[in-house]
C-alpha positions in Angstrom: -96.3 -16.9 8.1 -93.5 -14.1 7.7 -93.8 -12.0 5.4 -91.6 -10.0 3.3 -93.4 -6.7 2.4 -92.0 -3.6 0.0 -94.2 -1.1 -1.1 -93.5 2.4 -0.5 -97.3 3.8 0.1 -97.7 4.0 3.6 -101.4 3.4 2.3 -101.3 0.2 0.9 -98.7 -0.7 4.1 -101.6 0.1 6.7 -103.9 -1.7 4.5 -101.6 -4.5 4.6 -101.3 -4.3 8.5 -104.9 -3.8 9.3 -105.9 -7.0 7.0 -102.4 -9.5 7.8 -102.5 -8.6 11.7 -100.6 -11.1 13.9 -103.2 -12.3 15.2 -104.1 -14.6 12.4 -100.2 -15.3 12.5 -98.9 -12.8 10.2 -95.4 -11.5 10.6 -95.0 -8.5 8.2 -91.6 -7.0 7.9 -92.4 -3.9 6.1 -89.8 -2.0 3.8 -90.2 1.2 1.3 -87.7 -0.1 -1.3 -86.0 -2.5 -3.1 -83.1 -1.3 -1.5 -84.1 -2.1 1.9 -85.8 -5.3 1.2 -82.6 -6.8 0.0 -81.2 -5.9 3.0 -83.2 -7.2 5.1 -83.3 -11.0 3.1 -79.9 -10.4 3.6 -79.2 -9.6 7.3 -82.3 -12.1 8.0 -82.2 -15.0 10.4 -85.0 -17.0 9.4 -86.5 -18.0 6.1 -89.9 -15.5 4.5 -92.4 -17.9 3.7 -93.8 -15.0 1.4 -93.1 -11.9 -0.5 -95.1 -8.8 -1.3 -93.6 -6.4 -3.9 -95.2 -3.5 -5.8 -94.5 -2.9 -8.9 -93.8 0.8 -8.8 -91.1 1.4 -6.5 -88.2 4.0 -6.3 -84.5 3.4 -8.0 -85.2 -0.3 -8.4 -88.5 -1.8 -9.4 -90.5 -4.3 -8.1 -89.6 -6.9 -10.9 -85.6 -5.7 -11.3 -86.3 -6.9 -7.6 -88.2 -10.2 -8.5 -85.0 -11.2 -10.9 -82.7 -10.9 -8.5 -84.6 -12.6 -5.5 -84.6 -15.6 -8.1 -81.4 -15.6 -9.2 -80.6 -16.4 -5.0 -80.9 -20.1 -3.1 -82.7 -18.4 -0.2 -85.4 -17.5 -2.5 -85.5 -18.8 -6.1 -88.6 -20.9 -5.0 -90.5 -18.2 -2.4 -94.0 -17.5 -3.4 -93.5 -13.7 -5.1 -97.0 -11.9 -5.5 -96.8 -8.5 -7.5 -99.0 -5.9 -6.3 -99.7 -3.3 -9.2 -102.7 -0.6 -10.2 -101.5 -1.6 -13.9 -103.4 -3.9 -16.0 -101.0 -4.0 -18.9 -100.5 -7.4 -20.5 -96.6 -6.6 -21.4 -95.9 -5.5 -17.9 -97.3 -8.8 -16.4 -95.4 -10.9 -19.0 -92.4 -9.3 -18.5 -93.5 -10.1 -14.3 -94.3 -13.8 -14.9 -91.0 -13.7 -16.6 -88.5 -12.3 -14.0 -90.9 -15.6 -11.5 -93.6 -13.5 -10.3 -95.9 -16.3 -8.7 -99.3 -14.6 -8.9 -101.0 -10.9 -9.0 -102.8 -9.1 -6.4 -105.0 -6.3 -7.9 -104.8 -2.1 -6.5 -107.4 -1.6 -4.9 -107.0 -4.2 -2.8 -109.8 -5.9 -1.6 -108.8 -7.4 2.1 -110.8 -10.9 1.3 -109.0 -11.0 -2.0 -105.4 -9.9 -0.7 -106.1 -12.7 2.5 -107.1 -15.8 -0.1 -103.8 -15.4 -2.0 -101.4 -14.9 0.5 -102.8 -18.0 2.6 -102.5 -19.5 -1.5 -98.6 -18.2 -1.3 -98.4 -20.5 2.0 -100.0 -24.5 1.2 -97.8 -23.3 -2.1 -94.5 -22.7 0.0 -95.5 -25.8 2.1 -96.0 -28.5 -0.4 -92.8 -26.7 -2.3 -90.2 -27.5 0.6 -92.5 -31.2 1.0 -91.2 -31.6 -2.1 -88.0 -30.9 -2.1 -87.1 -32.1 0.8 -89.0 -35.9 -0.3 -86.4 -35.6 -3.0 -83.8 -35.2 -1.6 -83.9 -37.3 0.0 -84.7 -39.8 -2.9 -81.8 -38.2 -4.5 -79.5 -39.1 -1.8 -81.0 -42.9 -1.8 -80.3 -43.7 -5.4 -77.0 -41.7 -5.5 -75.6 -44.0 -2.5 -72.9 -46.6 -3.0 -71.5 -47.9 -0.5 -68.3 -48.3 -3.4 -68.1 -44.9 -3.8 -66.8 -41.6 -2.5 -69.3 -39.2 -0.8 -68.6 -35.2 0.3 -69.5 -35.7 4.0 -71.3 -32.5 5.4 -68.5 -32.3 8.3 -66.5 -28.9 9.1 -62.6 -29.3 8.1 -63.4 -32.4 5.4 -63.9 -32.0 1.8 -64.6 -34.3 -0.8 -61.1 -36.7 -2.5 -61.6 -34.4 -6.0 -60.6 -31.1 -3.7 -58.7 -32.8 -1.4 -56.4 -34.0 -4.5 -56.9 -30.1 -6.2 -55.7 -29.4 -2.7 -51.9 -31.4 -3.2 -51.7 -30.8 -7.0 -51.4 -27.3 -6.1 -48.7 -27.6 -3.5 -46.4 -25.0 -5.1 -42.9 -26.6 -3.3 -41.0 -29.3 -5.4 -40.8 -31.6 -2.2 -43.2 -30.9 1.2 -43.5 -33.1 4.6 -46.6 -34.6 4.5 -48.0 -37.7 6.2 -50.5 -40.1 4.5 -53.1 -41.8 6.3 -55.9 -44.4 5.9 -59.5 -44.8 8.6 -60.9 -48.3 8.1 -63.7 -48.8 9.5 -64.1 -52.6 9.9 -67.5 -53.8 9.4 -69.1 -50.7 7.2 -70.8 -53.3 4.5 -72.4 -54.8 6.7 -73.9 -51.8 8.6 -74.5 -50.7 5.0 -76.8 -53.4 3.7 -78.7 -53.1 7.1 -79.9 -48.8 7.8 -81.4 -46.8 5.6 -79.3 -44.4 2.6 -79.5 -41.4 5.3 -78.6 -43.0 8.2 -75.6 -44.6 6.9 -74.2 -41.1 6.1 -74.8 -39.8 9.5 -72.7 -43.2 10.2 -69.9 -41.8 8.4 -70.2 -38.1 8.9 -70.3 -39.2 13.0 -67.5 -41.2 12.4 -65.5 -38.3 10.2 -66.6 -35.6 12.6 -64.7 -37.9 15.5 -61.1 -38.5 13.4 -61.5 -34.2 12.9 -61.6 -34.2 16.9 -58.9 -36.3 17.3 -56.7 -34.7 14.7 -57.8 -31.4 15.7 -54.2 -30.5 17.0 -52.8 -31.4 13.6 -52.9 -29.5 9.7 -55.2 -32.0 8.6 -57.1 -33.1 4.9 -60.2 -35.8 5.3 -62.2 -37.1 2.5 -63.9 -40.8 2.4 -63.2 -42.3 -0.8 -66.2 -45.0 -0.3 -65.2 -49.1 0.8 -65.4 -47.8 4.3 -61.7 -46.2 4.3 -61.6 -42.1 4.6 -58.1 -40.9 3.0 -56.5 -38.1 5.1 -53.1 -36.1 5.0 -51.9 -33.9 7.8 -49.2 -31.0 6.7 -46.6 -30.8 9.5 -43.8 -32.5 10.5 -44.6 -33.8 13.7 -45.0 -37.8 13.7 -48.3 -39.2 13.9 -48.7 -41.5 17.1 -51.1 -44.6 15.5 -51.5 -46.1 19.1 -52.3 -42.9 21.2 -54.3 -41.4 17.8 -56.5 -45.2 17.3 -57.3 -44.8 21.6 -58.5 -41.2 21.3 -60.6 -41.7 18.5 -62.5 -44.2 19.8 -62.8 -42.9 22.9 -64.2 -39.7 21.0 -66.5 -41.9 18.8 -67.9 -43.8 21.3 -69.1 -40.5 23.0 -70.7 -38.9 20.5 -72.5 -41.8 18.9 -76.2 -41.3 18.7 -78.6 -44.9 17.8 -81.7 -42.5 17.0 -79.4 -41.1 14.1 -77.3 -43.9 13.0 -79.9 -46.7 13.9 -76.3 -48.9 14.7 -76.6 -49.6 18.1 -72.6 -49.5 19.0 -69.7 -47.8 17.2 -67.9 -50.2 14.6 -64.6 -50.4 15.5 -61.3 -48.3 12.8 -58.4 -47.8 12.4 -55.8 -45.8 11.7 -52.9 -47.2 9.4 -50.2 -44.9 7.9 -50.1 -45.1 4.2 -46.2 -45.3 3.3 -43.1 -44.4 5.9 -41.7 -41.7 3.4 -42.0 -38.5 4.1 -40.9 -35.8 1.4 -43.7 -36.2 -1.2 -43.9 -34.1 -4.4 -47.2 -32.4 -6.0 -47.2 -35.1 -8.4 -46.1 -37.9 -6.1 -48.9 -37.4 -3.1 -51.9 -37.3 -5.5 -50.5 -40.4 -6.9 -50.3 -42.4 -3.9 -53.7 -40.5 -3.0 -55.3 -42.7 -5.8 -54.2 -46.1 -5.2 -55.4 -45.4 -2.1 -58.4 -45.9 -3.3 -58.2 -48.0 -6.5 -57.2 -50.8 -3.6 -60.3 -52.9 -3.3 -61.0 -54.1 -0.6 -59.2 -51.3 1.9 -57.3 -52.1 4.7 -59.5 -54.3 6.8 -59.4 -57.2 4.8 -63.1 -58.5 5.5 -64.8 -59.8 2.4 -68.8 -58.8 2.1 -70.4 -62.3 3.7 -67.8 -61.4 6.6 -67.9 -58.2 7.2 -72.4 -59.3 6.9 -71.9 -62.1 9.4 -69.8 -59.8 12.1 -72.1 -57.4 11.8 -75.6 -59.9 12.7 -73.1 -61.7 15.6 -72.9 -58.1 17.3 -77.0 -57.4 16.7 -77.2 -60.9 18.2 -75.1 -61.0 21.0 -76.8 -56.8 22.2 -80.4 -58.5 22.0 -79.4 -61.8 24.5 -77.7 -58.9 26.5 -81.0 -56.7 26.4 
């Protein structure tokens, strides 16, 4: 259990070190000021499971530090135990308003100290589990086949950010190639696997596409209905046949059945949206909107056809196995 301790009293630090030893599974990181403690949090590669703060500190006090910690993503829910020799009600109220989880009174009693830290650790694990469950549930409820998704792939952006980028182009006219990447049979995958696996399918496809287009100044977004939309701000023309060949090899090399739940990657095809090469920011935005509003995408398969295609693929693989 990693614990950040901020207290300027050497006696308290020694007592904490004697009670919360590494042999018992505690790893203390001790600092004598709020400023040094905040710096440690900023540079730490791993999160802390619990934070012990003395209320009365030189410079920034413990309550002010607690308030700052609650404003960060890193420590917004980490248990924070305030150490104090005061029983002043107003002081405690201020600490709770700042986000304190609990108090430990001075003089420190080893049994009470250990008990409160143990409870803080249990609370931290419970919160982490609840957040993971809520995140998965939220993802499951929000994930719809027709809707765009903001995928966690380096080099990809949300469709809204993509459109804003086009609209911010200051030149009256610029050279750009627009393309789509159409995924055949994706609806069947969507109906077969769970939401996290479906997202993993899309992220694997997006990663392979970014890798394939690495030599170009590309921006890529997933726009729903099994389609990715991309723009290349480059005078070079795209060789669609070469792109499709390289992409297929990249996707096959990175596809992971254990993560996607799909035995083989789906067929994906790059297609140029328009032969037009010169665009204004408004005409580019309009064309992007046209692509989003195309209901069937570029694969021209109905829902039942996609489901049948995926079912036949599974049957074939089962027979071969």
